[in-house]
N, CA, C and O of each residue as an XYZ file, in Angstrom:
268
protein
N      92.571    112.142     81.108
C      91.765    111.229     81.829
C      90.289    111.347     81.405
O      89.532    110.380     81.317
N      89.960    112.602     81.155
C      88.596    112.859     80.726
C      88.232    112.109     79.351
O      87.143    111.558     79.193
N      89.156    112.134     78.451
C      89.003    111.525     77.155
C      88.926    110.118     77.333
O      88.097    109.485     76.679
N      89.768    109.483     78.223
C      89.721    108.069     78.482
C      88.434    107.663     79.056
O      87.884    106.644     78.637
N      87.923    108.360     79.961
C      86.639    108.071     80.593
C      85.515    108.155     79.613
O      84.662    107.267     79.624
N      85.440    109.144     78.767
C      84.503    109.278     77.804
C      84.533    108.162     76.679
O      83.524    107.714     76.134
N      85.739    107.806     76.430
C      85.962    106.715     75.452
C      85.348    105.369     76.066
O      84.642    104.640     75.370
N      85.623    105.096     77.290
C      85.246    103.956     77.939
C      83.673    103.968     77.975
O      83.058    102.954     77.644
N      83.042    105.067     78.359
C      81.603    105.116     78.302
C      81.061    104.870     76.948
O      80.060    104.163     76.827
N      81.627    105.385     75.946
C      81.112    105.192     74.512
C      81.386    103.748     74.142
O      80.528    103.125     73.516
N      82.542    103.172     74.493
C      82.870    101.701     73.952
C      82.089    100.691     74.793
O      81.607     99.699     74.247
N      81.948    100.908     76.091
C      81.356     99.809     76.862
C      79.915     99.982     77.138
O      79.210     98.996     77.352
N      79.383    101.321     77.145
C      78.053    101.525     77.490
C      77.163    102.070     76.449
O      75.936    102.070     76.545
N      77.912    102.588     75.333
C      77.115    103.104     74.207
C      76.539    104.576     74.400
O      75.608    105.042     73.744
N      77.189    105.182     75.329
C      76.670    106.569     75.528
C      77.820    107.456     76.117
O      78.807    106.933     76.634
N      77.672    108.736     76.028
C      78.724    109.655     76.465
C      78.734    109.687     78.039
O      77.803    109.233     78.704
N      79.746    110.202     78.525
C      79.908    110.296     79.944
C      78.718    111.229     80.600
O      78.197    110.944     81.679
N      78.386    112.276     79.884
C      77.320    113.147     80.301
C      76.027    112.348     80.328
O      75.275    112.331     81.303
N      75.806    111.650     79.130
C      74.543    110.889     79.032
C      74.508    109.770     80.198
O      73.460    109.544     80.804
N      75.621    109.132     80.459
C      75.737    108.051     81.463
C      75.369    108.741     82.889
O      74.628    108.178     83.696
N      75.895    109.878     83.098
C      75.640    110.569     84.481
C      74.222    110.993     84.524
O      73.621    110.891     85.594
N      73.602    111.474     83.438
C      72.256    111.921     83.338
C      71.330    110.711     83.633
O      70.312    110.865     84.307
N      71.692    109.500     83.121
C      70.872    108.323     83.228
C      71.026    107.652     84.576
O      70.011    107.335     85.195
N      72.221    107.416     85.068
C      72.461    106.748     86.245
C      72.847    107.657     87.486
O      72.812    107.164     88.613
N      73.180    108.858     87.310
C      73.520    109.708     88.404
C      75.099    109.744     88.551
O      75.790    108.920     87.953
N      75.600    110.632     89.290
C      76.996    110.827     89.438
C      77.573    109.594     90.247
O      76.866    109.027     91.081
N      78.904    109.181     89.978
C      79.468    108.013     90.598
C      79.599    108.355     92.076
O      79.802    109.503     92.470
N      79.474    107.310     92.862
C      79.636    107.450     94.303
C      81.105    106.819     94.610
O      81.491    105.757     94.125
N      81.776    107.544     95.391
C      83.092    107.202     95.777
C      83.094    106.505     97.131
O      82.520    107.023     98.089
N      83.699    105.396     97.224
C      83.702    104.739     98.571
C      85.085    104.385     98.936
O      85.887    104.083     98.052
N      85.413    104.402    100.170
C      86.777    104.007    100.518
C      86.753    102.551    100.974
O      85.860    102.174    101.734
N      87.658    101.758    100.559
C      87.679    100.299    100.948
C      87.892    100.150    102.498
O      88.595    100.959    103.104
N      87.342     99.220    103.055
C      87.601     98.844    104.440
C      88.226     97.516    104.605
O      87.987     96.616    103.800
N      88.997     97.357    105.590
C      89.666     96.010    105.736
C      89.252     95.460    107.093
O      89.037     96.211    108.045
N      89.146     94.156    107.164
C      88.814     93.499    108.413
C      89.907     93.630    109.371
O      91.050     93.839    108.964
N      89.652     93.528    110.561
C      90.660     93.595    111.651
C      91.736     92.576    111.450
O      92.911     92.837    111.709
N      91.318     91.340    110.961
C      92.313     90.276    110.678
C      93.234     90.729    109.709
O      94.434     90.605    109.951
N      92.825     91.279    108.556
C      93.744     91.752    107.491
C      94.671     92.852    108.124
O      95.893     92.779    108.002
N      94.101     93.795    108.751
C      94.881     94.900    109.398
C      95.960     94.461    110.270
O      97.073     94.986    110.241
N      95.626     93.449    111.091
C      96.719     92.816    111.988
C      97.761     92.065    111.189
O      98.941     92.083    111.539
N      97.356     91.422    110.147
C      98.325     90.677    109.312
C      99.289     91.643    108.714
O     100.500     91.425    108.760
N      98.759     92.758    108.126
C      99.619     93.820    107.545
C     100.629     94.362    108.587
O     101.823     94.518    108.329
N     100.076     94.628    109.751
C     100.933     95.234    110.743
C     101.949     94.184    111.225
O     103.061     94.619    111.525
N     101.758     93.050    111.325
C     102.710     92.048    111.833
C     103.650     91.716    110.682
O     104.813     91.417    110.951
N     103.213     91.747    109.366
C     104.147     91.268    108.305
C     104.998     92.453    107.850
O     105.985     92.189    107.163
N     104.746     93.678    108.138
C     105.498     94.782    107.508
C     106.451     95.390    108.607
O     107.295     96.213    108.253
N     106.358     95.056    109.778
C     107.230     95.699    110.751
C     108.497     94.833    110.922
O     108.416     93.619    111.110
N     109.626     95.470    110.852
C     110.903     94.703    111.087
C     111.085     94.507    112.556
O     111.049     95.451    113.345
N     111.277     93.290    112.904
C     111.434     92.946    114.246
C     112.826     93.366    114.739
O     113.683     93.714    113.927
N     113.058     93.341    116.035
C     114.321     93.639    116.675
C     115.385     92.557    116.103
O     116.523     92.906    115.787
N     114.969     91.321    116.002
C     115.928     90.296    115.629
C     116.359     90.526    114.182
O     117.533     90.384    113.842
N     115.343     90.900    113.297
C     115.708     91.114    111.953
C     116.769     92.287    111.889
O     117.748     92.187    111.149
N     116.563     93.357    112.648
C     117.526     94.465    112.606
C     118.876     94.034    113.139
O     119.904     94.385    112.559
N     118.901     93.310    114.187
C     120.176     92.863    114.884
C     120.902     91.959    113.889
O     122.115     92.119    113.754
N     120.273     91.032    113.185
C     120.893     90.084    112.130
C     121.620     90.959    110.966
O     122.765     90.789    110.547
N     120.729     91.882    110.569
C     121.305     92.788    109.437
C     122.559     93.630    109.879
O     123.524     93.792    109.132
N     122.479     94.138    111.107
C     123.519     94.940    111.733
C     124.750     94.071    111.921
O     125.850     94.564    111.670
N     124.653     92.834    112.336
C     125.761     91.958    112.631
C     126.360     91.614    111.232
O     127.585     91.554    111.123
N     125.612     91.403    110.238
C     126.115     91.057    108.804
C     126.802     92.219    108.301
O     127.814     92.044    107.623
N     126.365     93.441    108.556
C     127.049     94.584    108.040
C     128.347     94.796    108.781
O     129.336     95.185    108.160
N     128.392     94.561    110.067
C     129.584     94.760    110.868
C     130.708     93.746    110.302
O     131.863     94.130    110.125
N     130.322     92.525    110.053
C     131.179     91.516    109.582
C     131.825     91.955    108.282
O     133.034     91.850    108.077
N     130.954     92.452    107.415
C     131.532     92.867    106.130
C     132.453     94.067    106.263
O     133.383     94.191    105.466
N     132.244     94.978    107.246
C     133.125     95.972    107.346
C     134.447     95.499    107.907
O     135.505     95.901    107.425
N     134.401     94.634    108.940
C     135.613     94.077    109.492
C     136.582     93.347    108.448
O     137.809     93.380    108.545
N     135.921     92.725    107.500
C     136.656     91.924    106.439
C     137.366     92.889    105.465
O     138.327     92.511    104.795
N     136.865     94.163    105.398
C     137.418     95.167    104.330
C     138.645     95.615    104.822
O     139.310     96.425    104.176
């Protein structure tokens, strides 16, 4: 990873990683935040509802009865 980072710095910025950090400072790491609307959409769309579960169970029971 270090080699890849250094290559990127050389190719894109024309300086080594050490030179880049000396010139601009160390990179700042941030964690992304999501709006409440996006969080609610993820919660609603990823949870299996009771109906989804019941339909899958009924289909599985039908397959077992046929065998």
